[in-house]
Structures are given as C-alpha cells and as structure tokens.
C-alpha positions in Angstrom: -7.1 -30.1 5.4 -5.0 -28.5 2.3 -4.8 -24.4 3.7 -6.5 -21.5 1.2 -3.0 -20.3 1.0 -1.8 -23.7 -0.4 -5.0 -24.3 -2.8 -4.2 -20.6 -4.6 -0.2 -21.4 -5.3 0.4 -23.7 -7.5 4.0 -25.6 -8.2 5.3 -22.7 -6.1 4.0 -20.0 -7.5 0.8 -17.8 -7.4 -2.0 -18.3 -9.5 -3.0 -15.7 -12.1 -4.8 -13.1 -10.3 -3.4 -13.3 -7.1 -0.9 -11.9 -4.8 0.8 -11.2 -2.0 0.1 -7.6 0.3 2.6 -5.9 2.2 1.4 -8.2 4.7 2.4 -11.5 3.3 -1.4 -12.1 2.7 -2.4 -13.7 -0.4 -5.0 -11.5 -1.9 -7.2 -11.1 -5.7 -4.5 -8.8 -7.3 -6.9 -5.6 -8.8 -6.9 -5.7 -12.6 -7.6 -1.6 -14.0 -8.4 -1.6 -18.3 -6.9 0.8 -20.0 -9.3 1.6 -22.5 -7.0 3.4 -25.2 -5.2 0.6 -26.1 -7.2 -2.8 -24.2 -4.1 -3.8 -22.2 -4.5 -5.3 -18.6 -2.7 -3.0 -16.0 -1.6 -5.2 -12.7 -1.6 -2.9 -10.1 -0.4 -5.4 -8.1 3.1 -4.7 -7.5 6.1 -7.6 -8.4 8.8 -8.1 -5.5 
C-alpha cells in the first residue's frame, strides 16, 4: 500500500499546493491572494 507521502509526490516532486514543513512533513501550503493585483502568493518557503 502506498503511503500518503508517496501519493503526494509526483515524479519526485511535490504536487502543487503542498510543501514540506520544518519537520520534513508534507503539509498543504497556505495560499493567500493579494487583492490589488490578483496574484497568488505562496507563504511556503522554497528550500
């Protein structure tokens, strides 16, 4: 049985909308929208 962690990884990369937290666990990235220019800002830091 595939683990949840493996399901979230596609071809060695994380699926869009997910990130690693400081403990190395995969969590949903929080997305916040900037209303003034309608761009999507990922609050997750990219390592």
